[in-house]
Steps between C-alpha positions, in 0.01 A plus 500: 500500500301205380345512149601813322394484133299653219166381371464582135216579263628504155773334303760438768568207726390460869754441773535471880819597668626457858786722626568715805680832573545790742484875453656830616466667837331828589273668757291264719161427357253214569194385302148452648467144613253288295414794278410512131676762275395612158630756267611589149767685321666564164631208285812587310645304209832498318335598168761767442850598625333591834219366711174604337177517691252269314219407740370493858544201701315364804653311801360344820643292780434402864729511802507189740323514823833567682623766241808304414420422144341633177265222389278444191664777296330560164611751238407574143755606234481573130748406236543598130676177384190295414291805603323382808452507882665279752479434871775466762416305813672416819388295796738614761769779535674567825458855641823634661510702818523826310175430315658400165446179311634360177540181292588394153510190278544375157398221258663394178327316216540464120370854430735675744546592856251683729635707784259620772557721799281664766607756752336754730487685831222584737466857633566567878135456597468184284183648329663499161794348295690595195532192285692426177516190297678417180466239221785463268481248213838438332458329151669174428846561359527842669685586813459794741786554760255596788145383432371628843637849446263786435734620232311499159613208277490507128156393355671255272639316804225521753137593568455674827221641717547691826208584726539771774182502717385648827278268720272584790338298764134417397421260792673392814 
């Protein structure tokens, strides 16, 4: 993928990250070619010892004209550390033959490390996709063993947000 990164409103630092990754296999599914998908879903945070639903997030993306990539991915997430709203964006994520897609990246600065991940899968008809994305901010001086894991990390070590959305074709 080219250009996975959050865009912040609030007290945190902006970053851009470039990293690529594949995803797991499953039943064959294919997206609609050149389509626009939008949706929403619950946004969970690690405000307790378990994931706690805190907001509703919105996501949208397009598929390329040949259906090979997710392009122009935009997702909103909320965070309690600094109390605000952020945006995760991606320019291009390869869609595998089973209809799944994923990518992740990270950025380190003086405040800490930001770990970002997106993954999803289209249904068999390609009219919808289940999409998840995570933001994990690990504070400077703290360490988490598996920052991309969905296992809740202690609030004193990391600020996390996990969106689980369902998208549907709106045009295309």
